[in-house]
PAZAVEX-994812 format. One record per residue: z, x, y of N, C-alpha, C in turn; residue in one letter; residue number from 1. Coordinates in pm, whole numbers. Atoms other than C-alpha are relative to their C-alpha. Layout:
N
    nc3    nc1    nc2   cac3   cac1   cac2    cc3    cc1    cc2 zaza roba
      Z      X      Y      Z      X      Y      Z      X      Y    A  NUM
...
***
This chain:
174
    nc3    nc1    nc2   cac3   cac1   cac2    cc3    cc1    cc2 zaza roba
      0     84   -118      0      0      0      0     89    124    M    1
      4    -71   -128    -87    128    348    109    -59     89    D    2
   -115     52    -75    249     89    520    -27    -12    149    L    3
     33     10   -143    111    159    869    -80   -127     27    D    4
     82    122    -17   -147   -119    825     86   -125    -17    A    5
    -88    116     21    121   -357    693     89    -24    121    A    6
    -83     15   -120    344   -288    993    -83    -52    116    L    7
     89     47   -107     52   -335   1233    -30   -148    -18    T    8
     27    142     26    -31   -667   1066    120    -86     35    A    9
   -120     77    -33    330   -777   1116     27     -4    150    A   10
    -32    -10   -143    353   -665   1480   -105    -66     88    V   11
    107     49    -89     15   -765   1624     10   -147     37    E   12
    -12    141    -42     73  -1142   1611    108    -22    107    P   13
   -107     14    -98    385  -1092   1822    -47     32    141    L   14
     49    -41   -131    183   -939   2106   -136    -60     33    T   15
    131     60    -23   -137  -1140   2073      1    -82    128    A   16
     13     74   -124   -246  -1272   2410     92     46    112    G   17
    -91    -51   -103     18  -1075   2599    -67    118     70    A   18
     73   -103    -74   -187   -883   2855     92    111     48    D   19
    -73   -115    -51    -64   -534   2933    123     39    -78    G   20
   -117    -32     81    205   -533   2665    -35    114    -94    V   21
     17   -112     92    236   -203   2483    121      4    -91    R   22
   -107     -1     98    438   -185   2165    -20    117    -94    V   23
      1   -104    101    525    102   1938    124    -20    -84    S   24
   -109     28     93    738     48   1630    -10    100   -114    V   25
     -3    -89    114    845    284   1355    115    -42    -92    A   26
    -97     41    100   1033    208   1034     12    111   -103    V   27
    -25   -104     98   1193    456    793     90    -54   -109    L   28
    -86     29    114   1330    391    445     71    131    -32    D   29
    -72   -127     17   1601    658    431     19     36   -146    T   30
    -13    -28    143   1624    625     53   -122     71    -56    G   31
    123    -56     57   1262    695    -35    -72     95     94    S   32
     71    -81    -98   1149    861    288   -129    -64     47    G   33
    122     70    -43    864    610    323     16    -42    145    A   34
     -4     36   -141    774    541    683   -127    -74     37    R   35
    116     71    -54    541    319    880     10      7    152    A   36
      5     -9   -146    431    350   1241   -111    -90     51    V   37
    100     80    -71    249    105   1468      3     44    146    H   38
     10    -41   -140    129    229   1806     37    146     18    G   39
    -27   -142    -22    124    581   1939     30     31    146    D   40
    -32    -22   -140    215    531   2302    135     67     17    G   41
   -130    -59    -30    498    719   2465     72    -87    103    S   42
    -84     86    -82    784    547   2641    119     80     50    F   43
   -122    -63    -48   1085    645   2850    110    -18   -105    D   44
   -104      5    102   1377    726   2625    123    -78     43    T   45
   -131     49    -46   1663    602   2841    107     71    -82    A   46
   -114    -65     66   1984    668   2646    -27     53   -140    S   47
     22    -52    135   1826    735   2306    -20    151     -1    V   48
     16   -145     -8   1758   1091   2427    133     73    -20    V   49
   -131    -63     13   2130   1156   2403     19     64   -137    K   50
     -6    -62    132   2095   1226   2030    -74    133      1    V   51
     75   -124    -13   1830   1488   2107     84    107     68    D   52
    -78    -96    -77   2061   1652   2360    114     60    -81    L   53
   -109    -53     82   2354   1682   2122    -58     84   -115    V   54
     66    -83    103   2118   1808   1849    -37    136     57    A   55
     35   -127    -64   1997   2074   2094    125     87     17    A   56
   -125    -73    -14   2357   2174   2167     42     60   -134    L   57
    -38    -48    133   2425   2204   1794    -91    115    -45    L   58
     91   -109     35   2113   2418   1742     38    129     74    L   59
    -40   -116    -79   2225   2651   2022    124     65    -62    I   60
   -122    -54     61   2571   2689   1867    -32     66   -135    A   61
     40    -60    128   2414   2752   1524    -64    136     22    Q   62
     71   -126    -29   2185   3019   1669     96    110     43    D   63
   -100    -97    -46   2487   3187   1825    106     27   -106    E   64
    -94    -23    109   2675   3170   1494    141    -45     29    G   65
   -133     47    -39   2962   2967   1632     11   -151    -13    R   66
    -27    143     -5   3123   2628   1624     -4    -45    146    A   67
     -9     52   -137   3118   2402   1928    138     28     55    L   68
   -129    -17    -66   3392   2474   2178     66   -137     15    T   69
    -72    126    -21   3656   2211   2249    -66    -80    112    A   70
     67     68   -112   3480   2130   2578   -133    -59    -47    V   71
    128     50     51   3142   2096   2402     21   -119    -93    E   72
    -29    113     89   3295   1868   2138     37   -124     82    R   73
    -40    112    -88   3453   1653   2410   -123    -59     69    E   74
    121     47    -70   3122   1634   2598    -92    -74    -97    R   75
     87     64     99   2922   1552   2283     53   -139    -37    A   76
    -59    130     31   3165   1272   2199    -22    -98    114    A   77
     22     89   -116   3138   1131   2552   -145    -46      5    A   78
    143     32     -6   2757   1144   2535    -39   -103   -106    V   79
     43     87    109   2719    975   2197     91   -122    -14    I   80
    -91    112     29   3030    760   2147     13    -97    117    E   81
    -20     85   -118   3063    630   2504   -126    -14     84    R   82
    126      1    -74   2705    686   2625     24     34    147    S   83
    -39    -39   -135   2852    859   2930   -115     75     69    D   84
    116    -56    -69   2569    931   3174     32    130     74    N   85
    -36   -122    -72   2752   1191   3382     11    117    -96    A   86
    -11   -106    101   2836   1392   3070   -138     38    -53    S   87
    136    -28     47   2472   1363   2961    -72     90     98    T   88
     63    -83   -103   2353   1509   3291     53    143     -7    T   89
    -60   -133     11   2596   1799   3256    -51     69   -126    V   90
     46    -60    126   2493   1856   2893   -143     50     12    L   91
    138    -46    -17   2124   1875   2984     -2    132     77    L   92
     -6   -125    -77   2206   2140   3242     57    113    -85    R   93
    -66   -104     78   2435   2331   3004    -85     55   -115    E   94
     85    -52    108   2178   2355   2725   -118     80     52    I   95
    110    -76    -59   1924   2502   2968   -109    -86     60    G   96
     95     89    -66   1745   2199   3111   -109    -52    -91    G   97
    107     63     78   1428   2019   3003    -75     96    -92    P   98
     73    -97     84   1258   2334   2871     77     28   -129    A   99
    -82    -24    119   1549   2399   2634      0   -123    -91    A  100
      5    122     81   1546   2035   2521   -134     -9    -71    L  101
    133      0     64   1170   2056   2456     -4    100   -116    D  102
      0   -102    106   1224   2376   2253     79    -48   -122    A  103
    -80     52    112   1498   2215   2043    -74   -112    -72    A  104
     75    109     62   1289   1903   1986   -116     54    -83    N  105
    110    -60     76    995   2119   1876     51     58   -132    A  106
    -60    -54    123   1221   2296   1625     30   -110   -100    R  107
    -32    113     88   1317   1956   1487   -125    -76    -44    L  108
    125     60     43    950   1861   1449    -55   -109     90    G  109
     49    102    -92    908   1627   1745   -121     54     75    L  110
    124    -48    -62    553   1657   1876    -46    -85    118    T  111
     43     89   -107    523   1366   2119    108    -30    101    G  112
   -112     22    -91    845   1400   2319     -1    109    107    T  113
      0    -94   -113    854   1561   2665    121    -28     87    T  114
   -123     15    -78   1186   1617   2843    -29     -6    149    A  115
      9     11   -146   1238   1532   3208    132     44     61    A  116
   -123    -38    -71   1489   1657   3467     95   -118      8    H  117
    -80    122      8   1611   1298   3489     -8    -42   -147    A  118
      6      9    146   1697   1283   3116    -48   -135    -51    W  119
     40    133     46   1642    907   3083   -149    -25     12    G  120
    145     12    -16   1279    955   3188    -76     91    -97    L  121
     65    -74    108   1211   1185   2893    -92    -98    -73    T  122
     97     86     67    903   1045   2717     -1     31   -149    R  123
      0    -19    145    891    990   2342    -85   -106    -67    T  124
     73     97     82    708    806   2067     92    -55   -108    T  125
    -78     57    110    842    581   1794     -3     95   -120    A  126
     10    -94    112    715    833   1537     96    117     19    A  127
    -95   -109    -24    921   1108   1702    144    -44    -19    D  128
   -136     49     25   1231    889   1687     30      8   -149    R  129
    -20    -12    145   1182    876   1309     19    145    -40    L  130
    -13   -142     31   1136   1251   1297    141     48     34    T  131
   -136    -39    -39   1465   1295   1483    102    -57    -99    L  132
    -93     59     96   1643   1053   1249     -3     75   -133    L  133
     10    -81    122   1512   1251    951     74    132     17    R  134
    -70   -127    -24   1646   1570   1110    151    -18     -3    A  135
   -144     26     -3   1989   1409   1151     51    -54   -134    V  136
    -48     67    120   2011   1201    832    -60     57   -129    F  137
     62    -57    119   1786   1398    596     65    130    -41    G  138
    -55   -127     49   1845   1721    409    -85    119     42    T  139
     87   -109    -46   1549   1926    530     -5     -4    152    E  140
    -15      4   -145   1633   2009    889     38    136     52    S  141
    -47   -120    -68   1682   2292   1133    150    -11     28    E  142
   -144     20    -16   2026   2139   1182     69     31   -132    L  143
    -76    -30    122   2280   2273    933     63   -128    -54    S  144
    -66    116     59   2453   2034    695    123    -37     82    A  145
   -119     27    -82   2768   2070    908    -37    -66    132    E  146
     44     59   -127   2580   1993   1230    -47   -143    -21    S  147
     47    137     29   2411   1690   1073    118    -93    -23    R  148
   -117     84     29   2744   1557    946     77    -29    129    A  149
    -71     20   -126   2905   1608   1287    -71   -103     87    Y  150
     76     93    -84   2627   1425   1474      1   -140    -60    L  151
     -9    133     65   2623   1141   1218    136    -62     26    R  152
   -135     51    -26   2999   1109   1263     13    -56    140    G  153
     -2     52   -137   2959   1073   1638    -74   -133      8    L  154
     83    122     -5   2687    812   1587     69   -117    -69    M  155
    -72    107     68   2914    614   1354    117    -53     82    E  156
   -115     39    -81   3186    595   1621    -41    -48    140    R  157
     45     49   -130   2980    451   1908     81   -123     38    V  158
    -76    115    -50   3182    210   2121    -80   -128    -15    E  159
     64    129     27   3106   -156   2055   -103    -38    106    A  160
     91     39   -108   2940   -213   2394   -125     86      9    G  161
    114    -91     -3   2698     74   2333    -79      0   -131    Q  162
     66      2    131   2586    -14   1979   -130    -78      6    R  163
    133     60      2   2214    -80   1979    -95    108    -50    W  164
     97   -100     44   1900     93   1863    -21     -4   -150    G  165
     31     -4    144   1854    207   1505    114    -60    -80    C  166
    -98     59     92   2030     29   1225    -32     50   -140    R  167
     16    -38    140   2086    144    872     26   -123    -82    R  168
    -18    113     87   2026   -140    635   -116     -6    -97    R  169
    106     14    100   1826   -223    329    -85   -121     33    A  170
     89    113    -18   1522   -446    363    -95     -4   -117    T  171
     95     17    110   1290   -583    102   -140    -14     57    A  172
    140     11    -40    920   -533    142    -25     46    142    G  173
     36    -32   -137    738   -468    462   -101    -99     48    L  174
***
């Protein structure tokens, strides 16, 4: 079965007749690794870029052969668990700005994401969001097993008012 075609067939009726509407959707079965993507446009990330930023911080610490400092752990928790925008702005600066974020994303396999100085205006694709999720939840990643577990832990403790975006659940068929 062509999963991309099946997803497109499911999505297109939802946008039929809607002039100027652009949609990009990606679905990943974390058990089998099967994925489907509809649309290849890029969109502003808004807060979803916060996972990229903490992943970049973790890659930097790995490269330096060290654990995160207490301040870095506090900042990472604020960014992911509370979606704190001020902490996100500081983290982008501390990792080295948009160029450093682009470099980290490239290491993680993201090919359609471009960082911006205003982090929420970073552009990404639905396919790249799946690539990032694979880097965080999969086993083949530039992120170490410890870094992946740490980031997943942060993502599991997101405050109730900030819980949106990807969901882990089983679905039948496509």
